[in-house]
Structures are given as C-alpha cells and as structure tokens.
C-alpha positions as CSV (number, residue, x, y, z in Angstrom):
1,M,98.3,123.0,119.5
2,S,95.8,122.8,116.6
3,V,94.2,119.9,114.8
4,H,92.5,120.3,111.4
5,H,90.5,117.6,109.6
6,W,89.5,117.0,106.0
7,L,87.3,113.9,106.4
8,A,85.5,111.8,103.8
9,E,83.4,110.1,106.5
10,P,83.0,110.3,110.3
11,M,86.2,109.6,112.2
12,P,86.2,106.2,113.8
13,K,86.5,106.2,117.6
14,A,89.9,104.4,117.6
15,V,91.3,106.9,115.1
16,A,90.1,109.8,117.2
17,Q,91.7,108.3,120.3
18,A,95.0,107.9,118.4
19,M,94.8,111.5,117.3
20,N,94.2,112.7,120.9
21,R,97.3,110.7,122.1
22,L,99.4,112.2,119.3
23,A,98.1,115.8,120.0
24,A,99.2,115.4,123.7
25,A,102.7,114.3,122.8
26,R,105.7,116.4,123.6
27,G,106.7,119.0,121.0
28,V,103.6,118.5,118.7
29,V,102.3,121.9,117.6
30,H,100.0,121.1,114.6
31,I,98.2,118.1,113.2
32,A,96.4,117.8,109.8
33,V,94.2,114.8,109.3
34,M,93.8,113.7,105.7
35,P,90.5,112.2,104.2
36,D,92.2,108.8,103.7
37,V,93.0,108.5,107.4
38,H,92.8,105.0,108.9
39,L,94.1,103.2,111.9
40,A,97.7,102.0,112.0
41,E,100.2,101.1,114.6
42,N,101.1,104.1,116.9
43,V,100.3,106.9,114.3
44,C,97.4,106.6,111.8
45,V,98.1,106.5,108.1
46,G,96.9,109.8,106.6
47,T,98.4,112.0,109.3
48,V,100.6,115.1,109.0
49,V,102.2,116.2,112.3
50,A,104.5,119.2,112.9
51,T,106.8,119.4,115.9
52,D,109.2,122.0,117.2
53,D,112.2,120.2,118.7
54,C,111.7,116.5,118.4
55,L,111.2,113.8,115.8
56,Y,108.8,110.9,115.9
57,P,109.9,108.0,113.6
58,Q,106.4,106.4,114.1
59,A,104.9,109.5,112.4
60,V,106.8,108.5,109.3
61,G,106.4,104.8,109.5
62,G,108.6,101.9,108.5
63,D,108.4,102.3,104.7
64,I,110.4,105.5,104.7
65,G,110.4,107.2,101.3
66,C,107.4,105.2,99.9
67,G,105.7,107.0,97.1
68,M,104.3,107.1,93.6
69,A,105.9,107.7,90.3
70,A,104.0,108.3,87.0
71,V,105.2,108.5,83.4
72,R,103.3,108.8,80.1
73,L,103.4,106.0,77.6
74,Q,103.4,106.8,73.9
75,A,100.3,104.8,73.2
76,D,96.5,104.8,73.8
77,A,94.3,102.3,75.3
78,S,93.9,100.4,72.1
79,A,97.4,99.0,72.6
80,L,96.2,96.8,75.4
81,R,92.8,95.3,74.7
82,E,93.4,91.6,74.3
83,E,93.8,89.1,77.1
84,N,96.8,87.5,75.4
85,D,98.5,91.0,75.3
86,A,97.9,91.3,79.1
87,K,99.3,87.8,79.7
88,R,102.5,88.7,77.9
89,V,102.8,91.8,80.0
90,F,102.2,89.9,83.3
91,A,104.7,87.2,82.3
92,G,107.3,89.9,81.6
93,L,106.6,91.8,84.8
94,R,106.9,88.6,86.9
95,E,110.4,88.2,85.5
96,Q,111.5,91.8,85.4
97,V,109.8,93.2,88.5
98,P,109.7,90.5,91.2
99,A,107.6,91.1,94.3
100,V,110.1,90.1,97.0
101,R,113.7,89.6,95.9
102,Q,115.8,89.6,92.8
103,F,117.1,86.3,91.4
104,R,120.5,87.9,91.2
105,P,121.7,90.6,93.6
106,Q,121.7,94.0,91.9
107,E,124.7,96.4,91.8
108,V,123.3,99.2,93.9
109,T,125.1,101.6,96.2
110,L,123.4,102.3,99.5
111,G,124.0,105.8,100.9
112,E,126.1,106.1,104.0
113,L,124.1,105.4,107.2
114,S,124.9,106.8,110.6
115,S,126.0,103.4,112.1
116,P,128.3,100.8,110.6
117,V,126.1,98.2,112.3
118,L,123.0,99.4,110.6
119,Q,124.9,99.7,107.3
120,R,126.0,96.1,107.4
121,A,122.5,95.0,108.5
122,V,120.7,96.4,105.4
123,Q,123.4,96.3,102.7
124,R,122.5,92.7,101.6
125,D,118.7,93.4,101.6
126,A,119.3,96.6,99.6
127,R,121.0,94.6,96.8
128,I,118.6,91.7,96.6
129,E,115.4,93.9,96.9
130,F,116.4,96.8,94.5
131,G,113.9,96.9,91.7
132,T,111.3,94.8,93.5
133,L,107.8,95.9,94.0
134,G,106.9,94.6,97.5
135,R,103.6,93.2,98.6
136,G,100.5,94.6,100.4
137,N,99.3,97.8,98.8
138,H,102.3,98.3,96.5
139,F,101.4,98.0,92.8
140,L,102.2,98.8,89.2
141,E,99.3,99.9,87.0
142,I,98.8,100.9,83.4
143,Q,96.1,103.5,83.4
144,A,94.2,105.5,80.7
145,D,93.3,109.2,81.1
146,E,90.3,111.0,79.8
147,H,91.7,111.0,76.2
148,D,92.6,107.2,76.4
149,Q,96.3,108.1,76.7
150,L,98.1,105.4,78.6
151,W,100.2,106.2,81.8
152,L,102.3,104.0,84.0
153,L,102.0,104.4,87.8
154,V,104.4,102.7,90.3
155,H,103.8,102.6,94.0
156,S,106.7,101.2,96.0
157,G,109.1,102.3,98.8
158,S,112.4,101.5,100.5
159,R,111.6,97.8,101.0
160,A,113.6,96.4,104.0
161,V,115.8,99.5,104.3
162,G,113.2,101.7,105.8
163,P,111.9,99.4,108.6
164,A,115.5,98.6,109.6
165,I,116.2,102.3,110.0
166,R,113.0,102.9,112.0
167,E,113.7,100.0,114.4
168,F,117.3,101.0,114.9
169,H,116.4,104.5,115.9
170,L,113.3,103.7,118.0
171,A,115.7,101.8,120.3
172,R,117.7,105.0,120.8
173,G,114.7,107.3,121.6
174,E,112.8,108.3,124.7
175,A,109.4,106.8,125.4
176,V,106.5,109.4,125.3
177,G,103.3,108.1,126.8
178,K,102.3,104.5,126.2
179,S,103.3,104.1,122.6
180,L,105.3,106.9,121.1
181,V,109.1,107.3,121.0
182,A,110.7,110.7,120.5
183,L,114.2,111.7,119.2
184,A,115.7,115.0,120.1
185,A,116.1,116.9,116.8
186,E,119.4,118.4,117.9
187,G,120.6,115.1,119.4
188,V,120.1,111.5,118.3
189,G,117.5,112.8,115.9
190,R,120.3,114.0,113.6
191,D,121.3,110.4,112.9
192,Y,117.7,109.5,112.1
193,L,117.4,112.3,109.7
194,Q,120.6,111.3,107.9
195,D,119.4,107.7,107.6
196,A,115.9,108.6,106.6
197,L,117.3,110.6,103.7
198,V,119.2,107.4,102.6
199,A,115.9,105.5,102.6
200,V,114.1,108.2,100.6
201,D,116.8,108.2,98.0
202,Y,116.8,104.4,97.8
203,A,113.0,104.3,97.4
204,S,113.2,106.9,94.6
205,R,115.8,104.9,92.8
206,N,113.8,101.7,93.3
207,R,110.7,103.2,91.7
208,R,112.8,104.4,88.7
209,A,114.3,100.9,88.3
210,I,110.8,99.3,88.5
211,A,109.5,101.8,85.8
212,E,112.5,101.2,83.5
213,A,112.0,97.4,83.8
214,A,108.3,97.7,83.2
215,V,109.0,99.9,80.1
216,R,111.3,97.1,78.7
217,V,108.4,94.7,79.2
218,L,105.9,96.9,77.4
219,Q,108.3,97.5,74.5
220,E,108.8,93.8,74.0
221,A,105.2,92.7,74.6
222,L,103.3,95.6,73.0
223,G,105.9,97.7,71.1
224,V,105.0,100.6,73.4
225,E,107.5,103.4,74.1
226,V,107.7,106.0,76.9
227,D,108.0,109.7,77.2
228,W,110.5,110.1,80.1
229,T,110.1,113.9,80.0
230,S,106.7,113.4,81.6
231,W,108.1,111.6,84.7
232,F,107.2,112.8,88.1
233,E,107.0,111.3,91.6
234,V,105.6,112.0,95.0
235,V,106.8,110.8,98.4
236,H,104.2,110.1,101.1
237,N,106.3,108.8,104.1
238,F,109.0,111.3,105.2
239,V,110.0,114.1,107.5
240,R,111.7,117.4,106.7
241,R,112.2,120.9,108.0
242,E,109.5,123.3,106.7
243,S,108.4,126.9,107.3
244,H,104.7,127.3,108.3
245,G,103.2,130.4,109.8
246,G,106.6,132.0,110.3
247,H,107.9,129.0,112.3
248,E,110.5,126.4,111.3
249,L,108.9,123.0,112.1
250,W,109.7,119.3,111.6
251,V,106.8,118.1,109.4
252,H,106.2,114.4,109.4
253,R,103.9,112.8,106.8
254,K,102.7,109.2,107.1
255,G,100.5,108.3,104.2
256,A,100.3,111.9,103.1
257,S,101.9,113.9,100.3
258,S,103.3,117.4,100.1
259,A,100.9,119.6,98.2
260,R,102.5,123.1,98.0
261,D,100.9,125.5,95.6
262,G,101.4,124.1,92.1
263,E,103.2,121.0,93.3
264,P,102.3,117.9,91.2
265,G,100.8,114.9,93.0
266,V,99.2,111.5,92.5
267,V,96.2,110.2,94.4
268,P,95.4,106.6,93.4
269,G,92.1,104.9,94.2
270,S,92.0,101.1,94.1
271,M,92.6,98.3,91.6
272,G,89.2,98.9,90.3
273,S,88.6,102.7,90.7
274,R,89.9,106.0,89.4
275,S,93.2,107.7,90.2
276,Y,94.1,111.3,89.9
277,H,97.0,113.4,88.9
278,T,96.8,116.6,91.0
279,E,98.3,120.0,91.7
280,G,98.7,121.3,95.2
281,R,96.8,124.3,96.4
282,G,99.2,125.1,99.3
283,C,96.6,125.0,102.1
284,A,98.3,126.3,105.2
285,A,96.0,124.6,107.7
286,A,96.8,121.3,106.1
287,L,100.6,122.0,106.3
288,C,100.5,122.1,102.5
289,S,99.5,118.4,102.3
290,S,97.0,116.0,100.7
291,S,95.9,112.4,101.0
292,H,98.1,109.8,99.4
293,G,95.3,107.6,98.2
294,A,91.8,106.4,98.9
295,G,92.7,104.9,102.3
296,R,91.6,101.5,103.7
297,Q,88.0,101.0,104.7
298,L,88.5,97.5,106.0
299,A,91.6,96.1,107.8
300,R,93.3,93.3,105.8
301,G,92.0,90.5,107.9
302,E,88.4,91.8,107.8
303,A,88.7,92.3,104.0
304,A,90.0,88.8,103.5
305,R,87.1,87.3,105.6
306,S,84.3,89.4,104.1
307,I,85.2,89.9,100.4
308,T,84.9,86.9,98.1
309,V,86.7,86.1,94.9
310,R,83.5,86.7,93.1
311,D,83.2,90.2,94.7
312,L,86.8,90.9,93.5
313,E,86.2,89.7,90.0
314,R,83.0,91.7,89.7
315,D,84.7,94.9,90.9
316,L,87.6,94.4,88.5
317,R,85.5,93.8,85.5
318,G,87.2,95.5,82.6
319,V,90.6,95.6,84.3
320,F,93.3,93.1,83.4
321,F,94.7,91.3,86.5
322,E,96.2,87.9,87.3
323,R,93.0,85.9,88.0
324,E,94.9,83.0,89.5
325,L,96.0,85.3,92.3
326,A,92.4,86.4,93.1
327,P,92.2,84.5,96.4
328,R,95.3,86.3,97.7
329,L,94.1,89.7,96.4
330,R,90.9,89.9,98.4
331,D,92.4,92.2,101.0
332,E,93.3,94.6,98.2
333,A,89.9,94.5,96.5
334,P,88.2,97.8,95.7
335,G,85.7,97.0,98.5
336,A,88.5,97.2,101.1
337,Y,89.1,100.9,100.3
338,K,87.2,104.1,100.8
339,D,85.3,105.8,97.9
340,I,88.0,107.8,96.1
341,G,85.4,110.2,94.9
342,A,84.4,111.1,98.5
343,V,88.1,111.5,99.3
344,M,88.7,113.9,96.5
345,R,85.6,115.9,97.4
346,A,86.8,116.2,101.0
347,Q,90.2,117.6,99.9
348,R,89.0,120.2,97.3
349,E,90.8,122.9,99.1
350,L,94.0,120.9,99.3
351,V,94.5,119.9,95.6
352,R,93.0,120.6,92.2
353,I,92.5,117.7,89.7
354,V,94.7,117.8,86.6
355,R,94.0,114.4,85.1
356,T,91.6,111.5,85.8
357,L,92.7,108.0,85.1
358,R,91.1,104.6,85.0
359,P,92.9,101.3,85.6
360,V,93.6,99.2,82.5
361,L,96.1,96.6,83.9
362,A,96.9,96.1,87.6
363,Y,100.0,94.2,88.7
364,K,100.4,93.4,92.4
365,G,103.0,91.3,94.3
366,A,100.5,89.0,96.0
C-alpha cells in the first residue's frame, strides 16, 4: 500500500490520522493526497483512493457527481462594469437559478435506480431541485481571463439525489474499523455503482440547466451571448474502474478531479481569488488526479466566528456580490480558503495551467 502527497502546507494532525485509518482499510492499495486536502467526515476532501475488490461510498461523499462546468461568453469585462448591471444579473439569477428548490417542479427524468424504494424516495426531490444551485460552497461566477474575455463557471452537484444514494448503500455495507463502510465490488457494490452513475448524470444535467438559465439572464440583462462549443466540465466526486500500473482498480475521488494527460480541468480559488483552467499531466503516482479547488483553511463554524463582514467586503473589493447576504457569506469568505497560488505550485507535476481567471461577479445560494 502506498501513500503519495502533494501538499501546499504541513498536514494537520487530524488529517494525517484520517489518512492512516484509510490506508489500513481493507482493499486499499494506493492513496493520493491532493494539496487542497482538508478534514471531512470519514474520508478527507482532497483524497484519491484506489481499491482492488471493494467500494467505499464515504470515499466519494454524499454529493455524488459534483463538479464544475465552464463556458466562454461572447463578451469582455467591459460588459459588466456598473453596479446596476450586476443588480439586474443578480435579480435574474435569483429567479432563474434558485438556491434550494424550484417554484414549479421541473420535467426531468431520473435514471433507473437499483431499488424501487430508493427511486420513489428521490424522484420528488429530483424534480423540485433540478436546475438549482445548492448552498455551501456551490456557486456561479462570471470570470475574466488574462485577455479580459468573460467565462461562466458553475459549481454544483446532484443535490438531494447523491446523499440519498450514499445513505441507502451505507446501510447495506460492512463496517470496517470504527468509521468506514465497505461494499463488495462484485456483490452489493454493483447496485451502488449503478446508482452512483445515475447521480453523476443528474449532476451533469443539472449544471447544464443552470448554465442555460444563467445565459438567458445574461442575454436579457446585458445582451451577452455564449459560445457553447467551448463548454467543458469536470467531476470531482465519483468512483470508476481505471487501469494503473498494469492493475485494474476502483478509483474513488472525493474533492479531486481526474487529470489524465491532456484532460481539461478547472481549479477554482475563492470568491475573491483566481481560478484556473488546466490540462492534466497524467501523473501516475497521483492516480492521474488533481485538486478540485483551493480547499478550506477554516471550518465553517470557525470562519463564521472569526471573519467579519468588513473582512469579507475588503477581500471582495472589485467583485460584484450580493452585499445584503454578507453576514451569511462569511464562512465562504476568501479567508476561509487556502492560498490558491500555493495549491497550484504544489501540484505543478499534476496539471499545467492553460488559463488564469479573476472573479468579476460571484453568485452564491446563501
């Protein structure tokens, strides 16, 4: 069993302990720790783990299929310079891209899940949440690249569908140690894989629906069009069968993106810092993976206690955001996240930078 690290800072003791527990778990043969790693329940965010004959739903997490989607707008930064323009955009986004639920259920077909009970349990949520952004670290941003070209970036996932699938299958697995639950890949794990693919598909369609709604808002508010041929997306919570070192393995990524040689990627910073479009280098020791973002520096509760509204407004100077939400956005402030520059330096052998972007407008579902 081997563990490889790409760290932007010394690993906290609690994270190291979590990695040791994971490394000792049944079937684990390789772990790659990304530079955005931070503590999370059972398995840390920013972890890539390969197993031989079992699956660990906790090494994917609840928001199965969560990821990023980017598309180029046919406009430069001059299209969004006035506060009134930003207000029109925010008003449109609040209506077209709700945070939690649609005002009217959407016509969306959920893929077939392994259990009729599970299917019935998530079908209603799938309809009322399709096209919604979610809260927490999910966001929609308008960004400008080095040439002032505008891009749209969407970060969202499978909403209630993913957590329901995780909880359903954790109840069917076998306890490993004090906190992990394993599924036999050739047994009950087959049903988990089927259901996880449904969540990945739902999350992808959700991001596209969000992007299409956002483009309608931008067309109406700013007269901005979109180049759909530039669309690409990256998933950072999933498991799939991959070949590494001549072995077929189950590779779980929780808060980590696939970064095979030449594969496009997105590594966002925070509401007030740079983001990057990348290209994978196919690093074998990292299981051809990269970080999925800057990674949290402070837990949400700690950030809310230590970061003031004034801190947030200072760090977001020059970025349009909904100021009335500032008290509820403190746990998403730039100060709650790691230095994205340090993260990118730590993963130079994992990805190459294709494009550097700065935030122009940040929309969050607080």
